[in-house]
C-alpha positions as CSV (number, residue, x, y, z in Angstrom):
1,M,13.6,2.1,-0.2
2,D,13.7,-2.1,1.0
3,A,10.9,-4.2,3.0
4,A,12.3,-3.0,6.3
5,A,12.0,0.3,5.7
6,L,8.4,0.0,3.7
7,R,7.3,-2.1,6.6
8,A,8.3,0.6,9.3
9,M,6.9,3.0,7.1
10,Q,3.5,1.2,7.1
11,A,3.4,-0.5,10.7
12,P,2.6,2.4,12.9
13,L,-0.5,3.1,10.4
14,K,-1.9,-0.3,10.3
15,E,-1.9,-0.7,14.2
16,R,-4.0,2.6,14.3
17,Y,-6.2,1.2,11.7
18,K,-6.6,-1.9,13.7
19,G,-7.1,-0.6,16.6
20,D,-9.6,2.1,15.3
21,P,-11.0,0.8,11.9
22,K,-12.8,4.9,11.8
23,T,-9.5,6.2,11.2
24,A,-8.9,4.4,8.4
25,F,-11.6,5.8,6.1
26,I,-10.7,8.9,4.2
27,T,-12.8,10.4,1.6
28,L,-10.4,11.2,-1.2
29,K,-12.1,14.6,-3.5
30,A,-11.8,15.6,-6.8
31,K,-13.1,18.9,-8.3
32,G,-13.2,19.9,-11.9
33,T,-15.1,23.3,-13.1
34,L,-16.4,24.1,-16.8
35,D,-14.8,25.9,-19.2
36,D,-16.8,28.5,-20.4
37,A,-15.8,28.7,-23.8
38,H,-15.0,25.4,-24.7
39,I,-16.7,22.2,-24.1
40,A,-13.9,21.2,-21.5
41,C,-13.8,20.3,-17.8
42,K,-10.6,21.9,-15.4
43,V,-9.9,19.4,-12.9
44,E,-7.7,20.6,-10.1
45,T,-5.2,17.9,-9.6
46,G,-3.4,19.1,-6.1
47,R,-0.4,19.6,-8.7
48,A,-1.3,21.1,-11.7
49,L,-4.8,22.1,-13.5
50,A,-5.6,19.4,-15.7
51,V,-8.0,20.4,-18.8
52,A,-10.2,17.6,-19.8
53,G,-12.2,17.7,-23.2
54,L,-14.0,16.0,-26.0
55,H,-11.7,12.9,-27.9
56,P,-11.3,13.4,-31.0
57,A,-13.4,10.7,-31.9
58,T,-16.5,12.8,-30.7
59,G,-15.0,15.9,-32.1
60,G,-12.5,17.3,-30.1
61,S,-9.3,19.0,-31.0
62,G,-7.0,16.9,-29.6
63,L,-5.4,19.7,-27.7
64,E,-7.1,18.4,-24.1
65,L,-6.9,15.4,-22.3
66,C,-9.5,12.4,-22.3
67,S,-11.3,11.1,-19.5
68,G,-10.7,7.7,-20.6
69,D,-7.2,8.1,-20.9
70,M,-6.8,9.4,-17.2
71,L,-9.0,6.8,-16.2
72,L,-6.2,4.8,-17.9
73,E,-3.2,6.3,-16.4
74,A,-5.0,6.6,-13.2
75,L,-4.9,2.3,-13.4
76,V,-1.4,2.5,-14.9
77,A,0.0,4.5,-11.4
78,C,-2.2,2.9,-9.3
79,A,-1.0,-0.4,-10.5
80,G,2.4,0.7,-10.9
81,V,2.8,2.0,-7.0
82,T,0.9,-1.2,-6.1
83,L,3.4,-3.6,-8.0
84,K,6.7,-1.6,-6.7
85,A,5.2,-1.5,-3.0
86,V,4.6,-5.5,-3.3
87,A,7.9,-6.1,-4.8
88,T,9.6,-4.7,-2.1
89,A,7.6,-5.9,0.5
90,L,8.4,-9.5,-0.7
91,E,11.8,-8.4,-0.9
92,I,11.7,-9.1,-5.1
93,A,14.4,-6.9,-6.6
94,L,12.9,-5.4,-9.9
95,K,15.9,-4.3,-12.7
96,S,13.1,-2.7,-14.2
97,A,9.3,-2.6,-15.1
98,T,6.8,-0.8,-16.9
99,V,2.6,-0.7,-16.5
100,A,0.5,-0.6,-19.6
101,A,-3.0,-0.3,-19.9
102,E,-5.3,0.0,-23.0
103,G,-9.2,-0.6,-23.3
104,D,-11.5,-0.8,-25.8
105,L,-14.4,1.6,-26.7
106,D,-16.9,2.0,-29.2
107,F,-17.7,5.8,-29.5
108,R,-21.0,5.5,-31.5
109,G,-22.3,4.4,-27.6
110,T,-21.4,8.0,-26.6
111,L,-22.3,10.0,-29.3
112,G,-25.7,8.0,-29.3
113,V,-25.4,6.8,-32.7
114,A,-26.5,3.1,-32.1
115,K,-28.5,1.9,-28.9
116,E,-26.8,-1.2,-29.2
117,A,-23.3,0.4,-28.4
118,P,-22.3,0.6,-24.9
119,V,-21.1,3.6,-23.7
120,G,-17.8,3.7,-21.5
121,F,-14.8,1.0,-21.8
122,A,-15.7,-2.8,-23.2
123,A,-12.6,-4.3,-22.3
124,I,-9.6,-2.4,-20.2
125,R,-5.8,-5.1,-20.5
126,L,-3.4,-4.5,-18.0
127,R,0.1,-5.7,-18.5
128,F,3.0,-5.8,-16.6
129,E,6.7,-6.2,-17.7
130,V,9.2,-7.1,-15.1
131,D,13.1,-7.3,-15.8
132,T,14.1,-9.7,-12.4
133,D,15.6,-12.6,-11.5
134,A,12.8,-13.6,-9.2
135,P,11.5,-17.6,-9.4
136,Q,8.1,-17.7,-11.4
137,D,6.0,-18.6,-8.1
138,K,7.3,-15.0,-6.5
139,L,6.5,-13.4,-9.6
140,E,2.4,-15.0,-9.6
141,Q,2.4,-13.9,-6.2
142,L,3.7,-10.8,-7.0
143,L,0.8,-10.3,-9.6
144,K,-2.0,-11.8,-7.4
145,L,-1.0,-9.3,-4.3
146,T,-0.6,-6.7,-6.9
147,E,-4.5,-7.2,-8.2
148,R,-5.5,-7.6,-4.9
149,Y,-4.5,-4.0,-3.2
150,C,-4.6,-1.8,-6.6
151,V,-7.6,0.6,-5.6
152,V,-8.5,1.7,-8.6
153,Y,-8.4,-2.0,-10.0
154,Q,-10.2,-3.1,-7.6
155,T,-12.9,-0.2,-7.9
156,L,-13.1,-1.3,-11.6
157,R,-13.2,-4.2,-10.9
158,S,-15.8,-4.0,-8.8
159,G,-18.1,-1.2,-9.4
160,P,-18.9,0.4,-6.5
161,P,-22.5,2.3,-5.8
162,I,-22.0,5.8,-7.5
163,E,-24.1,8.8,-6.3
164,V,-25.4,11.3,-8.8
165,K,-27.0,14.3,-7.9
166,L,-27.7,17.8,-9.8
167,A,-28.0,21.0,-7.6
168,R,-28.3,24.5,-8.7
169,A,-25.5,26.9,-7.9
């Protein structure tokens, strides 16, 4: 896809959202079911069933997906798609590109071993490696716009309020 095709595909959406901002508001949903026999949660992904379980550092077998890994994978996926879309829009030819994310966890926090240890990622690093002939100023613009428009990155960075409820079935 080139910049013109991307603009043509997105133009009607942008016009509709400008004219009626309410149409741009969409609620994405995820649903999972707890496994009866194991400490696991079966998450419906829309393409397959992903079974998440305990990380081996918390006693898991390593056979199920780790939710922390899934969070980093979602960041990589979103950042990669955003980088590609921005590069396309800016007409930056990428010969190849890779996206990697890594995050630091202290499992003492999630296991309740040390109250001073945080529960969750203490730091996340997102890295892009691109093979391109584009000048440095274009690459700086590419990174700036990728950060600006990546939904998962902005969500993690901004920390929106999360409402949590427990209800009887």
